[in-house]
C-alpha positions in Angstrom: -2.6 7.8 96.9 -4.0 4.8 98.8 -1.5 1.5 99.0 -2.2 -2.0 98.8 -1.1 -3.0 102.3 0.0 -6.8 102.2 -1.7 -8.6 105.2 -1.8 -11.9 104.0 -5.3 -13.8 104.4 -7.7 -12.9 106.8 -9.6 -15.2 109.5 -9.9 -18.9 109.8 -8.4 -21.5 112.1 -6.3 -24.4 112.2 -6.4 -26.3 115.5 -3.1 -26.1 117.2 -1.8 -23.4 115.1 -1.1 -19.5 115.3 -3.1 -19.0 111.7 -4.4 -21.5 109.3 -2.3 -23.7 107.7 -1.0 -23.9 104.1 -1.7 -27.2 102.4 0.3 -29.2 100.2 -1.2 -29.3 96.9 -1.7 -33.0 96.7 -3.4 -32.7 99.9 -5.6 -29.7 99.0 -7.2 -31.5 95.5 -8.6 -34.0 98.0 -10.8 -31.8 99.6 -13.4 -30.8 97.1 -14.7 -28.0 98.9 -11.4 -25.8 99.2 -10.3 -27.1 95.8 -13.4 -25.7 94.4 -13.0 -22.4 96.1 -9.5 -22.2 94.9 -10.0 -23.0 91.5 -12.9 -20.2 91.0 -10.9 -17.6 93.1 -7.8 -18.0 90.4 -10.1 -17.9 87.7 -11.2 -14.6 88.9 -7.6 -13.4 89.2 -6.9 -14.9 85.3 -9.8 -12.7 84.1 -9.6 -9.6 85.9 -8.1 -6.8 83.9 -3.9 -6.8 83.3 -3.8 -3.2 84.2 -5.2 -4.1 87.7 -2.3 -4.7 90.0 -3.8 -7.5 91.9 -4.8 -9.4 89.0 -2.9 -12.6 88.0 -0.9 -10.6 85.7 -0.3 -7.4 87.9 1.0 -9.3 90.9 3.1 -11.8 88.7 4.6 -9.0 86.7 6.4 -7.8 90.0 9.0 -10.6 89.7 10.0 -9.4 86.3 8.4 -8.0 82.8 6.8 -5.5 82.2 9.4 -3.8 84.5 6.8 -1.0 85.4 6.5 0.5 89.0 3.9 -1.6 91.0 1.7 0.6 93.6 3.8 3.5 93.6 6.7 1.8 95.1 9.5 3.4 92.8 13.0 4.7 93.5 15.1 7.3 91.7 18.1 5.3 89.8 17.0 3.1 87.1 19.4 1.1 85.2 20.5 3.3 82.2 18.6 2.7 79.2 16.2 0.3 80.8 12.2 0.3 80.8 12.3 -0.4 84.5 15.2 -1.4 86.6 13.0 -4.3 88.7 12.3 -5.3 92.2 14.2 -8.4 91.9 16.9 -9.5 94.6 17.7 -12.8 93.1 21.4 -13.4 93.7 21.3 -11.6 97.2 20.8 -12.1 100.9 17.4 -10.8 100.5 16.1 -13.7 98.2 14.3 -15.9 100.8 12.6 -13.1 102.8 11.7 -10.9 99.7 9.6 -13.7 98.5 7.9 -14.2 101.7 5.4 -11.2 101.4 5.3 -11.6 97.5 3.5 -15.0 97.9 1.3 -13.6 100.9 0.2 -10.7 98.4 -0.9 -13.5 95.9 -2.7 -15.5 98.9 -4.4 -12.3 100.3 -5.8 -11.7 96.9 -6.9 -15.4 96.1 -8.5 -15.7 99.6 -10.5 -12.6 99.3 -12.1 -13.9 96.0 -12.5 -17.2 97.8 -14.5 -15.6 100.5 -16.9 -14.0 97.9 -17.5 -16.8 96.1 -18.3 -18.7 99.1 -21.0 -16.0 99.7 -22.8 -17.3 96.9 -23.4 -20.9 97.4 -27.1 -21.9 98.2 -26.3 -25.1 100.1 -23.9 -25.9 103.3 -23.3 -22.2 103.2 -21.6 -22.4 106.8 -19.0 -25.1 105.6 -18.5 -23.2 102.4 -17.6 -19.9 104.5 -15.4 -21.8 107.0 -13.6 -23.1 104.1 -12.8 -20.0 102.7 -11.8 -18.3 105.8 -9.4 -21.3 106.3 -8.1 -21.2 102.6 -4.5 -20.4 101.9 -1.9 -20.8 99.2 -1.0 -24.4 98.8 2.5 -25.4 98.3 4.1 -28.3 96.0 6.5 -30.1 98.3 9.0 -30.9 95.6 11.5 -32.6 97.8 8.9 -35.3 98.8 7.0 -35.3 95.2 9.2 -33.8 92.4 6.1 -34.4 90.2 3.0 -32.4 91.0 -0.6 -34.1 90.4 -2.3 -34.1 87.1 -4.2 -31.3 88.4 -1.2 -29.1 88.1 0.7 -30.1 84.8 -1.8 -32.1 82.9 -5.2 -31.6 83.2 -6.7 -28.8 81.1 -9.9 -29.3 82.8 -10.7 -30.1 86.5 -14.4 -30.9 88.4 -15.9 -28.3 90.9 -18.8 -28.3 93.3 -20.7 -25.2 92.1 -23.3 -23.1 93.9 -26.4 -25.7 93.9 -23.9 -28.5 95.0 -23.6 -29.8 91.7 -20.6 -30.7 90.1 -19.3 -29.4 86.7 -16.1 -29.4 84.5 -14.5 -26.0 84.2 -11.1 -25.1 82.6 -8.2 -25.4 84.6 -6.4 -22.4 85.6 -3.2 -24.3 87.2 -2.5 -25.8 83.8 -1.9 -22.5 82.3 -2.4 -18.5 82.0 -3.6 -17.0 78.8 -2.6 -13.3 78.2 -5.1 -10.8 77.3 -3.3 -9.6 75.7 0.6 -10.4 75.3 2.2 -7.6 77.1 4.3 -5.6 74.4 7.4 -5.5 76.9 7.7 -9.2 75.8 10.5 -10.7 73.5 10.4 -13.8 71.3 9.0 -16.6 71.7 7.3 -15.2 74.9 5.9 -12.4 72.4 3.9 -14.8 70.5 2.6 -17.1 72.8 -0.8 -16.5 73.7 -0.6 -18.5 77.1 2.4 -19.7 79.4 4.0 -22.9 78.5 6.0 -25.5 80.1 8.8 -27.4 78.0 6.9 -26.0 74.8 7.6 -28.3 71.8 8.7 -25.4 69.4 8.9 -21.8 69.4 6.2 -21.0 67.0 2.7 -19.3 67.7 0.7 -22.5 68.1 3.4 -24.1 70.5 2.0 -26.3 73.3 3.2 -27.6 76.5 4.9 -31.0 76.2 3.6 -32.8 79.1 5.7 -36.0 78.5 8.8 -34.0 78.3 7.9 -32.2 81.8 7.0 -35.4 83.5 10.3 -37.1 82.5 12.4 -34.2 83.7 10.7 -33.9 86.8 10.9 -37.6 87.4 14.4 -37.7 86.8 15.0 -34.8 89.3 13.7 -36.4 92.6 16.6 -37.9 94.1 18.9 -34.9 93.6 16.1 -32.5 94.9 15.4 -34.6 98.0 19.2 -34.9 98.6 19.8 -31.4 98.2 17.0 -30.2 100.4 18.4 -32.7 103.2 21.9 -31.4 102.8 20.6 -27.6 103.2 18.3 -28.2 106.2 21.1 -30.4 108.1 24.2 -29.0 107.1 24.0 -25.5 106.4 23.8 -23.2 109.3 24.6 -19.4 108.1 22.5 -17.0 106.5 24.8 -16.1 103.6 25.3 -20.0 103.0 21.5 -20.6 103.0 20.1 -17.7 101.2 21.5 -17.3 97.9 23.6 -18.9 94.9 26.6 -16.8 95.2 29.9 -18.7 95.9 32.4 -18.1 98.6 31.1 -19.8 102.0 33.2 -22.7 101.3 30.4 -25.6 102.2 29.3 -28.2 99.9 25.7 -27.9 100.3 23.4 -25.9 97.8 21.5 -22.9 99.0 17.8 -22.5 99.1 18.4 -20.4 96.1 20.2 -22.9 94.0 17.4 -25.5 94.6 14.9 -23.1 93.6 16.7 -22.1 90.5 16.6 -25.8 89.6 13.0 -26.1 90.1 12.4 -23.1 87.7 14.4 -24.5 85.1 13.3 -28.0 85.1 9.5 -27.1 84.9 10.1 -24.4 82.3 12.2 -26.2 79.9 12.0 -23.9 76.7 9.0 -22.2 78.5 8.2 -19.2 80.7 9.2 -20.7 84.3 12.7 -21.0 83.1 13.2 -17.0 82.5 12.9 -15.2 85.4 11.4 -12.2 83.4 8.1 -14.0 82.9 8.2 -17.0 85.3 5.8 -15.1 87.7 3.1 -15.6 85.3 3.3 -19.4 85.4 0.6 -20.2 87.8 2.7 -23.0 89.4 5.1 -20.0 90.4 3.2 -19.4 93.4 3.2 -23.2 94.4 6.7 -23.4 94.0 7.6 -20.6 96.0 5.2 -21.3 98.9 7.5 -24.3 98.9 10.5 -22.4 99.0 9.2 -20.3 101.9 7.9 -23.4 103.9 11.8 -24.5 103.6 12.6 -21.2 104.9 10.2 -21.8 107.9 11.6 -25.3 108.4 15.5 -23.9 108.3 14.8 -21.2 110.6 13.5 -23.8 113.1 16.5 -25.8 113.1 18.7 -22.3 113.4 16.5 -20.5 115.5 19.2 -17.6 116.3 19.9 -16.9 112.6 18.3 -14.4 110.4 19.0 -12.1 108.1 22.5 -10.9 107.9 23.8 -7.4 106.5 26.1 -7.7 103.4 26.4 -6.1 100.0 23.7 -5.6 97.7 25.2 -7.5 94.5 24.4 -4.7 92.5 21.0 -3.5 93.8 17.9 -3.1 92.0 15.6 0.1 91.1 14.9 0.8 94.9 18.5 -0.2 96.2 21.6 1.5 95.4 24.3 -0.9 94.0 27.1 0.0 96.3 24.5 -0.4 99.5 24.4 -2.7 102.1 21.4 -4.7 103.1 20.2 -6.0 105.7 17.2 -7.3 108.2 15.6 -3.4 108.0 15.9 -3.4 104.0 12.6 -2.3 102.5 11.2 -5.4 100.8 9.6 -3.2 97.9 7.0 -3.1 96.4 5.3 -4.9 99.5 3.6 -2.0 101.4 3.1 -2.9 105.6 1.7 0.4 106.1 0.4 3.5 103.9 3.8 4.9 104.6 6.3 1.9 104.8 7.5 -1.5 103.2 7.8 -5.1 104.9 11.3 -5.8 106.5 12.9 -9.1 106.8 12.9 -8.5 110.4 9.4 -8.3 110.3 8.9 -11.6 108.6 10.4 -14.0 111.0 6.9 -15.5 112.1 4.6 -16.5 109.4 1.7 -15.8 111.7 2.4 -12.2 110.8 1.1 -12.5 107.4 -1.6 -15.0 108.4 -0.3 -18.4 107.9 1.3 -21.5 109.3 2.8 -24.6 108.1 1.3 -28.3 109.2 4.5 -29.3 110.3 4.4 -26.5 113.3 0.8 -27.7 114.3 0.4 -28.4 118.2 4.2 -27.9 119.0 5.2 -25.7 122.0 7.9 -23.4 121.8 10.3 -25.3 123.5 9.6 -28.5 121.0 10.0 -27.0 118.0 13.5 -27.5 117.1 13.5 -31.2 118.2 10.1 -31.9 116.4 11.0 -30.3 113.1 14.5 -32.0 113.3 12.6 -35.4 113.6 10.3 -34.3 110.8 13.2 -33.4 108.4 15.2 -36.5 109.3 12.5 -38.9 108.3 10.7 -37.1 105.4 13.8 -35.8 103.7 16.2 -38.3 105.1 19.0 -39.7 102.4 21.8 -37.5 101.6 24.9 -38.2 103.8 22.7 -39.7 106.9 21.7 -42.9 105.0 25.0 -44.2 104.9 25.1 -44.7 108.7 22.4 -47.4 108.7 21.9 -48.7 105.3 24.3 -51.7 104.0 26.3 -51.5 100.7 23.6 -53.8 99.1 20.8 -51.4 100.2 22.6 -48.6 99.1 22.3 -49.6 95.7 18.4 -49.7 95.9 16.6 -46.3 95.5 14.5 -45.4 98.5 10.9 -47.0 98.3 7.9 -44.6 98.2 6.5 -45.7 101.3 9.7 -44.4 103.2 8.2 -41.0 103.2 5.7 -40.9 105.9 2.9 -38.6 106.6 3.8 -35.2 108.0 1.6 -35.5 111.1 3.6 -38.8 111.8 6.8 -37.7 111.4 6.5 -34.8 113.8 4.1 -35.8 116.7 5.2 -39.7 116.6 8.8 -40.1 115.1 9.1 -43.4 116.6 5.9 -44.8 115.0 7.9 -47.6 112.9 11.3 -48.8 112.3 13.4 -46.3 110.8 11.2 -43.1 111.4 13.0 -42.3 114.8 15.6 -39.6 114.8 19.1 -41.6 114.2 21.4 -41.2 116.9 25.2 -42.5 117.1 23.9 -45.8 118.2 21.4 -46.4 115.3 24.6 -46.8 113.0 28.4 -47.9 113.3 30.4 -50.8 113.7 28.4 -53.7 114.2 24.9 -52.0 113.9 24.8 -51.8 110.0 26.8 -49.0 108.9 30.1 -47.0 109.6 30.5 -44.6 112.1 32.5 -42.1 109.9 31.7 -41.6 106.5 32.9 -39.6 103.2 30.6 -37.4 101.5 31.3 -36.9 98.0 30.1 -34.1 96.2 30.5 -32.2 93.0 30.8 -28.2 93.2 29.9 -26.7 90.2 30.8 -22.8 89.6 29.7 -21.2 86.3 28.9 -17.7 85.3 25.3 -16.9 85.6 24.9 -14.9 82.3 27.3 -16.8 80.1 24.9 -17.6 77.7 22.2 -14.9 78.1 19.7 -17.7 78.9 19.1 -20.4 80.9 21.0 -23.5 81.1 21.6 -26.3 83.1 24.9 -28.4 83.8 24.3 -32.2 84.1 26.3 -34.6 86.0 26.5 -38.3 85.4 28.6 -41.1 87.0 29.1 -43.9 84.0 28.7 -43.4 80.1 26.7 -40.6 78.6 24.2 -41.1 76.0 25.1 -39.2 72.7 21.5 -37.9 72.1 21.2 -35.2 74.9 17.1 -35.6 74.9 18.3 -38.7 76.6 20.5 -37.3 79.0 18.0 -37.3 81.8 16.7 -40.4 81.6 20.0 -42.3 81.6 21.0 -44.3 84.5 24.3 -42.4 84.9 22.4 -39.3 85.5 23.1 -38.1 89.0 21.9 -34.5 89.4 22.5 -31.2 87.8 22.6 -27.3 88.6 20.8 -24.5 86.9 21.6 -21.0 85.7 17.9 -19.6 86.0 18.4 -16.2 83.8 16.6 -13.5 83.0 16.4 -13.2 79.2 16.2 -9.3 79.6 18.7 -8.8 81.7 19.6 -5.1 80.3 16.0 -4.2 81.8 17.1 -5.7 85.4 19.3 -3.5 87.4 20.3 -6.7 89.7 20.8 -8.9 86.6 22.9 -6.4 84.5 25.4 -6.0 87.8 25.5 -9.8 88.2 26.5 -10.5 84.6 30.0 -11.8 85.5 29.1 -13.1 89.0 29.2 -16.7 89.4 26.5 -18.9 90.4 27.4 -22.0 92.7 25.7 -25.4 92.9 26.3 -28.8 94.4 25.4 -32.4 93.3 25.7 -35.2 95.8 27.3 -38.3 94.7 27.3 -41.0 97.3 23.8 -42.5 96.6 24.8 -42.7 92.8 28.3 -44.2 93.9 26.6 -47.0 95.9 23.9 -47.7 93.1 26.3 -47.8 90.1 29.3 -49.1 90.9 30.8 -52.3 93.1 33.1 -50.0 95.1 34.0 -51.5 98.7 34.0 -48.3 100.3 33.7 -44.3 100.2 37.2 -43.8 101.3 39.4 -41.4 99.1 41.8 -44.3 97.8 38.8 -46.2 96.3 36.6 -43.4 95.1 39.0 -41.1 93.8 40.5 -43.0 90.8 36.8 -44.2 89.8 35.5 -40.9 89.6 38.8 -39.6 87.5 37.3 -42.5 85.1 33.6 -42.3 85.4 32.7 -38.9 86.5 31.4 -36.8 83.3 29.4 -33.4 82.9 27.3 -31.7 80.2 25.7 -28.4 79.6 22.1 -28.3 78.2 20.0 -25.6 76.9 16.2 -25.2 78.0 15.3 -27.1 74.6 17.3 -30.2 75.7 19.8 -29.7 73.1 23.7 -30.0 74.2 25.6 -26.4 74.3 29.7 -26.9 73.4 31.8 -26.6 76.6 33.6 -23.9 74.4 30.6 -21.7 75.1 30.9 -22.0 78.2 34.4 -21.3 79.5 33.9 -20.1 83.0 32.7 -23.8 83.9 34.6 -25.3 86.6 33.8 -28.5 87.9 35.4 -29.6 91.1 34.9 -32.7 93.5 35.1 -32.6 97.3 34.8 -35.0 100.1 33.8 -34.4 103.5 33.8 -36.4 106.3 30.6 -37.1 108.1 30.1 -38.4 111.7 27.4 -38.6 114.1 28.2 -37.9 117.8 26.3 -39.2 120.5 22.6 -37.4 120.7 22.8 -36.0 117.2 19.9 -36.5 115.1 21.9 -35.1 112.0 25.4 -36.1 110.8 28.1 -33.5 111.6 30.5 -32.4 108.8 34.2 -32.4 109.6 36.6 -31.0 107.3 36.2 -30.6 103.3 38.9 -31.8 101.1 38.9 -30.7 97.3 40.1 -33.3 94.9 41.0 -31.1 92.2 43.2 -33.9 90.3 40.0 -35.8 89.6 38.7 -33.0 87.1 41.9 -31.0 86.1 43.1 -31.2 82.6 39.6 -31.9 81.4 37.3 -28.9 79.6 35.2 -27.2 82.4 37.3 -29.2 85.0 39.3 -28.0 88.0 41.5 -24.9 87.2 44.4 -26.3 89.5 45.8 -29.8 89.7 46.7 -30.0 93.5 44.7 -32.4 95.5 
C-alpha cells in the first residue's frame, strides 16, 4: 500500500528565504489574492469525505478522536480497552517536533488545492499561479495579538475574488467546521453539536459560539501571554524545560507546551479547542499550531546548539512503548517521510526541509541569525523582566501601548530605528539611567494534576480583590494570568493520557507588571513584596464554562511564589537570571498553597 508522504508545500519563492514564508493571519487577510485561495482551499478540505485521510476531518482526527489508524501507521500495543491508543505526545519532549510535520501535512494538502484553484482563474493567471505557489499555512501570533481578526473569530461569511475577477461573499471556513456526519466516537456534548464551537453558550444541540465571551477571555490574556512568551524565549535554554509542561527542571518560566495549553483553553471555553480529543477539528487549531512551530524556530535560533534530548516516553502512545526512551530519532508517527519510514525530530531542525520559512529569518546570513532574532524578540515581546531595567516605577503602572510593537521587518533589519527598539544592554538601564541594575522578578509557580477533574480547567492568579461572580474574574483589574490543564475528555482512549493521570503539570504566572500597576510598592525587594503578596495574592480554579470549581476538588493544587534576581551584564541583550528563591511562607497555610512553610 502506498503511503502519503509529508513533504510540505511545493514550489514558490520568498526573496531572501530558502522557502516561501508562512504569513501572520492579520497580514494574509490583507492580500485578497492569497486570502481568496486560502479560503477556497479550506472549503474543499472541509467538504471532502470524512473518510478521506487528507480531508480536514481526516487530518484533524490525527490529534485525537476518532482514535483510529491513519495511513497504516499502527503499532502493536494499544491501551487495554481502548478503541485506539492515539498518536499524541503531549507532556513529552517530542511535543514541539511532533507537531511540525503535522502542520506541514495540513499545509501541503491546503496548498495543493490552492494550486488547482489558481489554474481555474480566467484573469491575471500568472498572478494567481504565483500566489498559489507561494501560499503556506498562516500563523496567529498570539503573543502580539491575543485576539485574532474578525475573519477568524466572528465573521460567518467573507469576501473573495472569484474566477472571473468579481468579488463574492462565501461562507467562512475559519469560523467553524460542520461535521458530515458527527462521528460516532464523539461523546457528549460533542456528539450533539453539528459544528465546532468556541465558548459554546450551552451544551444543547442548538448551542452557538459566544463571540463576546471568547473576545473577553482572549483580550484579558494578552499581558500574560506576551510575558510568558518573552520569558520562554529569553530565559529557557534546555530542551526539557522548553518542550513540555512536565515539572522538574527548576526554572521559573513556562514551557512552550504550557503556553500552548493556555491558548487552547482560552479559545475553546466550553467548546472543541479545550479538549485534546476534538481540538484538531476547529479551523483555528492550525493557525495556533503554526505559531507554536514559529516559537520553536525562534527559540532554536537563540539556542542553536540545543535540540531534542533523549528522555522517558512519559507513558508512551500506540507506537511508543510506555517504558521507552525517546529522542531525536524516534519515529514521529503517523507522518511518513518515505514509503518505509517516518519523520524524525533530527530531520526537522530546518523548516526548509518541509518547504516553508518565517519572515523573521528573511535576508539573514547564518552568522547573523542569533543576534537578529534576539533583537526581534526583545523588541516584539520585550516586557517580562527586561522592562524593569529601563522603565521607571510610574511607567511600570501603565500597560504597554499597542504602538510599542513594531513591524517584523523593522525589528529584525533595523533594530535601532527608533528609541527603545535597539537591543537593551547594561548601559540602557541601571542607576542614573532610568532603572535599576538588578531586579527581583516575581513569579507564581502552579503545580496541579492534569487529570484531576477529568476535563480541562484553569487556575487563575490575582493580585488584589477577586470578584464574587466567576464570570467577572477575567475582567477584574486584579487578574494577572493563568495556567491551564488542557485535557483529553476521552482519556481512557489515549495511551499517553492514561499514563499521565497522576502526573503533575507545571505553569508560571509573572507578577512584576501587576505589582507595578496595582500597588504603590516602593521596590521589588523581598522585604517589600513578600508581605504585600501574603495579603493580596489570591487564586481560583475555573471550569471551561466559566463556573467556579471548589478547591476541595483540586487537592493536588500547589501555588508557590518565587523570586529570581535578574541582571544585565555588559553586552547582554536579555536579562540574566540568578538564583531562584521560593517564598513558601507567602501561600503556606491556605488551601492550594505551598505544602511547606520554610522561606
